[in-house]
Backbone as a printed PyTorch tensor [residue, N CA C, xyz], in Angstrom:
tensor([[[ 87.4020,   3.7750,  -5.0180],
         [ 87.5510,   4.0140,  -6.4340],
         [ 86.2650,   4.6100,  -7.0030]],

        [[ 85.1320,   3.9950,  -6.6540],
         [ 83.8670,   4.4610,  -7.2170],
         [ 83.4760,   5.8400,  -6.7010]],

        [[ 83.8290,   6.1540,  -5.4610],
         [ 83.5060,   7.4810,  -4.9140],
         [ 84.4120,   8.5550,  -5.5160]],

        [[ 85.6700,   8.2020,  -5.7550],
         [ 86.6020,   9.1650,  -6.3230],
         [ 86.3880,   9.3760,  -7.8220]],

        [[ 85.9640,   8.3240,  -8.5040],
         [ 85.8050,   8.3720,  -9.9640],
         [ 84.4820,   7.7300, -10.3740]],

        [[ 83.3670,   8.3610, -10.0720],
         [ 82.0690,   7.7620, -10.4100],
         [ 81.8650,   7.5630, -11.9080]],

        [[ 82.5860,   8.3170, -12.7210],
         [ 82.4750,   8.1490, -14.1700],
         [ 83.0850,   6.8230, -14.6450]],

        [[ 83.8640,   6.1940, -13.7840],
         [ 84.4970,   4.9070, -14.1090],
         [ 83.7040,   3.7110, -13.5710]],

        [[ 82.4660,   3.9360, -13.1810],
         [ 81.6220,   2.9160, -12.5510],
         [ 81.5570,   1.6210, -13.3740]],

        [[ 81.1510,   1.7290, -14.6280],
         [ 80.9900,   0.5380, -15.4760],
         [ 82.3220,  -0.1670, -15.7030]],

        [[ 83.3660,   0.6100, -15.9450],
         [ 84.6890,   0.0170, -16.1700],
         [ 85.1750,  -0.7200, -14.9260]],

        [[ 85.0140,  -0.1130, -13.7610],
         [ 85.4500,  -0.7470, -12.5110],
         [ 84.6930,  -2.0470, -12.2590]],

        [[ 83.3770,  -2.0160, -12.4560],
         [ 82.5900,  -3.2380, -12.2530],
         [ 82.9710,  -4.3060, -13.2800]],

        [[ 83.1990,  -3.8890, -14.5030],
         [ 83.5860,  -4.8410, -15.5500],
         [ 84.9180,  -5.5030, -15.2690]],

        [[ 85.8980,  -4.7070, -14.8590],
         [ 87.2290,  -5.2620, -14.5670],
         [ 87.1800,  -6.1750, -13.3470]],

        [[ 86.4700,  -5.7580, -12.3150],
         [ 86.3510,  -6.5970, -11.1100],
         [ 85.6600,  -7.9140, -11.4390]],

        [[ 84.5910,  -7.8500, -12.2230],
         [ 83.8590,  -9.0590, -12.5980],
         [ 84.7220,  -9.9740, -13.4560]],

        [[ 85.4030,  -9.4130, -14.4400],
         [ 86.2660, -10.2180, -15.3070],
         [ 87.3700, -10.8940, -14.5050]],

        [[ 88.0480, -10.1360, -13.6570],
         [ 89.1340, -10.7090, -12.8610],
         [ 88.6540, -11.8110, -11.9370]],

        [[ 87.5300, -11.5860, -11.2880],
         [ 87.0010, -12.5850, -10.3700],
         [ 86.5050, -13.8180, -11.1250]],

        [[ 85.9350, -13.6200, -12.3010],
         [ 85.4760, -14.7530, -13.1200],
         [ 86.6590, -15.5720, -13.6100]],

        [[ 87.7310, -14.9040, -14.0110],
         [ 88.9300, -15.6360, -14.4320],
         [ 89.5050, -16.4480, -13.2710]],

        [[ 89.4400, -15.9060, -12.0680],
         [ 89.8610, -16.6700, -10.8910],
         [ 88.9970, -17.8980, -10.6840]],

        [[ 87.6800, -17.7400, -10.8580],
         [ 86.7680, -18.8810, -10.7470],
         [ 87.0350, -19.9260, -11.8170]],

        [[ 87.3690, -19.4600, -13.0130],
         [ 87.6590, -20.4070, -14.0980],
         [ 88.9860, -21.1240, -13.8710]],

        [[ 89.9020, -20.5030, -13.1330],
         [ 91.1370, -21.2260, -12.7910],
         [ 90.8140, -22.3600, -11.8120]],

        [[ 89.8580, -22.1240, -10.9000],
         [ 89.4070, -23.2050, -10.0180],
         [ 88.6960, -24.2820, -10.8280]],

        [[ 87.9120, -23.8870, -11.8120],
         [ 87.2470, -24.8260, -12.7180],
         [ 88.3030, -25.7090, -13.4050]],

        [[ 89.3680, -25.0790, -13.8950],
         [ 90.4280, -25.8160, -14.5760],
         [ 91.1130, -26.8000, -13.6320]],

        [[ 91.3210, -26.3920, -12.3880],
         [ 91.9100, -27.3060, -11.4020],
         [ 91.0120, -28.5310, -11.2500]],

        [[ 89.7000, -28.3090, -11.2180],
         [ 88.7650, -29.4270, -11.1330],
         [ 88.8430, -30.3430, -12.3380]],

        [[ 89.0960, -29.7830, -13.5120],
         [ 89.2000, -30.5950, -14.7300],
         [ 90.3950, -31.5300, -14.6810]],

        [[ 91.4840, -31.0940, -14.0580],
         [ 92.6980, -31.9110, -14.0610],
         [ 92.8170, -32.8250, -12.8440]],

        [[ 91.9480, -32.6510, -11.8470],
         [ 91.9940, -33.5410, -10.6810],
         [ 91.5640, -34.9520, -11.0880]],

        [[ 92.2400, -35.9540, -10.5670],
         [ 91.7830, -37.3130, -10.8500],
         [ 90.4110, -37.5480, -10.2220]],

        [[ 89.5750, -38.2820, -10.9230],
         [ 88.2050, -38.5090, -10.4550],
         [ 88.1400, -39.7630,  -9.5890]],

        [[ 88.6180, -39.6310,  -8.3660],
         [ 88.6500, -40.7800,  -7.4600],
         [ 87.6640, -40.6780,  -6.3170]],

        [[ 87.4450, -39.4810,  -5.7950],
         [ 86.5270, -39.3500,  -4.6640],
         [ 85.6780, -38.1000,  -4.8600]],

        [[ 84.5880, -38.0470,  -4.1200],
         [ 83.7090, -36.8890,  -4.2200],
         [ 84.3800, -35.6440,  -3.6480]],

        [[ 84.0170, -34.5180,  -4.2060],
         [ 84.5620, -33.2280,  -3.7860],
         [ 83.5140, -32.4280,  -3.0390]],

        [[ 83.9910, -31.4390,  -2.2790],
         [ 83.0740, -30.4980,  -1.6280],
         [ 82.3240, -29.7160,  -2.6910]],

        [[ 81.0360, -29.5200,  -2.4930],
         [ 80.2310, -28.7630,  -3.4420],
         [ 79.6870, -29.5920,  -4.5840]],

        [[ 80.0600, -30.8540,  -4.6170],
         [ 79.6870, -31.7090,  -5.7380],
         [ 78.1840, -31.9530,  -5.8270]],

        [[ 77.5340, -32.1660,  -4.6900],
         [ 76.0990, -32.4560,  -4.7100],
         [ 75.2940, -31.2940,  -5.2970]],

        [[ 75.6220, -30.0800,  -4.9010],
         [ 74.8930, -28.9080,  -5.4090],
         [ 75.0890, -28.7540,  -6.9070]],

        [[ 76.3070, -28.9620,  -7.3700],
         [ 76.5840, -28.8060,  -8.7950],
         [ 75.9360, -29.9410,  -9.5780]],

        [[ 75.9270, -31.1430,  -9.0350],
         [ 75.2350, -32.2530,  -9.7030],
         [ 73.7410, -31.9750,  -9.8100]],

        [[ 73.1750, -31.4260,  -8.7490],
         [ 71.7300, -31.2010,  -8.7080],
         [ 71.3010, -30.0460,  -9.6010]],

        [[ 72.0320, -28.9280,  -9.5560],
         [ 71.6020, -27.7140, -10.2560],
         [ 72.4060, -27.3910, -11.5120]],

        [[ 73.5240, -28.0730, -11.7240],
         [ 74.3270, -27.8170, -12.9130],
         [ 74.9910, -26.4450, -12.8830]],

        [[ 75.2140, -25.8990, -14.0620],
         [ 75.8950, -24.6020, -14.1840],
         [ 75.2260, -23.4710, -13.4020]],

        [[ 73.8830, -23.4080, -13.3070],
         [ 73.2790, -22.3220, -12.5280],
         [ 73.7340, -22.2670, -11.0670]],

        [[ 74.2330, -23.3680, -10.5290],
         [ 74.7330, -23.3280,  -9.1520],
         [ 75.9260, -22.3750,  -9.0240]],

        [[ 76.5690, -22.0760, -10.1420],
         [ 77.7270, -21.1910, -10.1230],
         [ 77.3430, -19.7270,  -9.9510]],

        [[ 76.0540, -19.4390,  -9.9260],
         [ 75.6160, -18.0890,  -9.5560],
         [ 76.0730, -17.7660,  -8.1400]],

        [[ 76.3220, -18.8120,  -7.3400],
         [ 76.7800, -18.6350,  -5.9580],
         [ 78.2980, -18.7260,  -5.8260]],

        [[ 79.0070, -18.6700,  -6.9420],
         [ 80.4680, -18.8100,  -6.8910],
         [ 81.1550, -17.6570,  -6.1670]],

        [[ 80.4470, -16.5750,  -5.9300],
         [ 81.0190, -15.4230,  -5.2110],
         [ 80.9800, -15.5880,  -3.6990]],

        [[ 80.2090, -16.5580,  -3.2040],
         [ 80.0270, -16.7170,  -1.7590],
         [ 81.3030, -17.2750,  -1.1180]],

        [[ 81.8230, -16.6080,  -0.0840],
         [ 83.0260, -17.1180,   0.5800],
         [ 82.8330, -18.5510,   1.0960]],

        [[ 83.8750, -19.3180,   1.0160],
         [ 83.9700, -20.7000,   1.5110],
         [ 83.2340, -21.7300,   0.6500]],

        [[ 82.1960, -21.3480,  -0.0870],
         [ 81.5310, -22.3430,  -0.9320],
         [ 81.7550, -22.0830,  -2.4140]],

        [[ 82.1390, -20.8580,  -2.7660],
         [ 82.3030, -20.5000,  -4.1700],
         [ 83.3920, -21.2940,  -4.8780]],

        [[ 84.5690, -21.3580,  -4.2780],
         [ 85.6700, -22.0910,  -4.9160],
         [ 85.3720, -23.5810,  -5.0460]],

        [[ 84.8540, -24.2380,  -4.0090],
         [ 84.5040, -25.6540,  -4.1910],
         [ 83.4580, -25.8730,  -5.2820]],

        [[ 82.5240, -24.9510,  -5.4360],
         [ 81.5430, -25.0850,  -6.5210],
         [ 82.2250, -25.0270,  -7.8840]],

        [[ 83.1720, -24.1150,  -8.0320],
         [ 83.8930, -23.9840,  -9.3030],
         [ 84.7420, -25.2280,  -9.5920]],

        [[ 85.4110, -25.7330,  -8.5710],
         [ 86.2210, -26.9510,  -8.7390],
         [ 85.3070, -28.1300,  -9.1040]],

        [[ 84.1770, -28.2380,  -8.4180],
         [ 83.2390, -29.3290,  -8.7090],
         [ 82.6990, -29.2340, -10.1320]],

        [[ 82.4440, -28.0310, -10.6070],
         [ 81.9540, -27.8530, -11.9810],
         [ 82.9810, -28.3540, -12.9900]],

        [[ 84.2490, -28.0730, -12.7500],
         [ 85.2960, -28.5860, -13.6310],
         [ 85.4250, -30.0900, -13.5370]],

        [[ 85.3390, -30.5990, -12.3340],
         [ 85.4590, -32.0410, -12.1000],
         [ 84.3470, -32.8020, -12.8070]],

        [[ 83.1510, -32.2060, -12.8300],
         [ 82.0060, -32.8220, -13.5040],
         [ 81.9990, -32.5560, -15.0030]],

        [[ 82.9590, -31.7980, -15.4690],
         [ 83.0950, -31.4860, -16.8940],
         [ 81.8880, -30.7290, -17.4410]],

        [[ 81.3690, -29.7860, -16.6230],
         [ 80.2720, -28.9560, -17.1180],
         [ 80.7840, -28.0750, -18.2480]],

        [[ 79.8660, -27.6420, -19.0850],
         [ 80.2140, -26.7800, -20.2090],
         [ 80.9680, -25.5540, -19.6960]],

        [[ 82.2050, -25.3280, -20.1760],
         [ 82.9870, -24.2040, -19.6410],
         [ 82.3860, -22.8380, -19.9770]],

        [[ 81.7320, -22.7030, -21.1080],
         [ 81.1460, -21.4170, -21.4950],
         [ 79.9470, -21.0750, -20.6170]],

        [[ 79.0930, -22.0730, -20.3890],
         [ 77.9540, -21.8450, -19.5000],
         [ 78.4230, -21.5990, -18.0690]],

        [[ 79.4370, -22.3340, -17.6650],
         [ 79.9800, -22.1520, -16.3190],
         [ 80.5110, -20.7370, -16.1490]],

        [[ 81.2730, -20.2560, -17.1270],
         [ 81.8130, -18.8970, -17.0570],
         [ 80.6880, -17.8680, -17.0570]],

        [[ 79.6510, -18.1010, -17.8520],
         [ 78.5220, -17.1730, -17.9120],
         [ 77.8250, -17.0580, -16.5600]],

        [[ 77.5380, -18.1910, -15.9280],
         [ 76.8620, -18.1570, -14.6340],
         [ 77.7680, -17.5890, -13.5450]],

        [[ 79.0620, -17.9120, -13.5990],
         [ 80.0010, -17.3280, -12.6350],
         [ 80.0090, -15.8090, -12.7650]],

        [[ 80.1590, -15.3260, -13.9910],
         [ 80.2330, -13.8880, -14.2310],
         [ 78.9470, -13.1880, -13.8010]],

        [[ 77.8100, -13.8060, -14.0630],
         [ 76.5230, -13.2150, -13.6820],
         [ 76.4230, -13.0620, -12.1660]],

        [[ 76.7770, -14.1060, -11.4330],
         [ 76.7330, -14.0470,  -9.9720],
         [ 77.7070, -13.0310,  -9.4070]],

        [[ 78.9050, -12.9950,  -9.9600],
         [ 79.9190, -12.0690,  -9.4520],
         [ 79.5520, -10.6220,  -9.7810]],

        [[ 79.0010, -10.3840, -10.9700],
         [ 78.5560,  -9.0390, -11.3280],
         [ 77.4300,  -8.5840, -10.4080]],

        [[ 76.4950,  -9.4850, -10.1200],
         [ 75.3880,  -9.1330,  -9.2170],
         [ 75.9270,  -8.7200,  -7.8500]],

        [[ 76.9170,  -9.4500,  -7.3620],
         [ 77.5080,  -9.0950,  -6.0690],
         [ 78.1480,  -7.7150,  -6.1310]],

        [[ 78.9150,  -7.4410,  -7.1780],
         [ 79.5730,  -6.1350,  -7.2930],
         [ 78.5580,  -5.0060,  -7.4450]],

        [[ 77.4550,  -5.2720,  -8.1210],
         [ 76.4180,  -4.2460,  -8.2360],
         [ 75.8260,  -3.9030,  -6.8750]],

        [[ 75.6030,  -4.9280,  -6.0530],
         [ 75.0720,  -4.7000,  -4.7140],
         [ 76.0950,  -3.9480,  -3.8650]],

        [[ 77.3380,  -4.3880,  -3.8890],
         [ 78.3900,  -3.7420,  -3.0940],
         [ 78.5620,  -2.2840,  -3.5320]],

        [[ 78.5450,  -2.0400,  -4.8350],
         [ 78.7230,  -0.6760,  -5.3310],
         [ 77.5460,   0.2110,  -4.9710]],

        [[ 76.3650,  -0.3510,  -4.8990],
         [ 75.1950,   0.4660,  -4.5850],
         [ 75.1280,   0.8540,  -3.1050]],

        [[ 75.7380,   0.0760,  -2.2390],
         [ 75.7280,   0.4130,  -0.8100],
         [ 76.9700,   1.1880,  -0.3920]],

        [[ 77.9500,   1.2490,  -1.2800],
         [ 79.2180,   1.9490,  -0.9480],
         [ 79.0660,   3.4540,  -1.0660]]])
């Protein structure tokens, strides 16, 4: 997409970041509705670092558990979304620059 339409660079990155952040927030919401009975994967990192740990929400295999743990811990949803979006945008910027 970026090679065929370089003029759409910002729009493509924005849409990809928004879509991926909304996916992360759906995992956050799942964490909010889970009963709080046992510890979850990713919980220690989110407890230790709070919302900034969601900068790593783009990383395969650990990103979704971090988002679920953030919801389970009832972290501020706005800050959580901000850190998720920042991390995901950074990843897309790197991917777009090497493509």
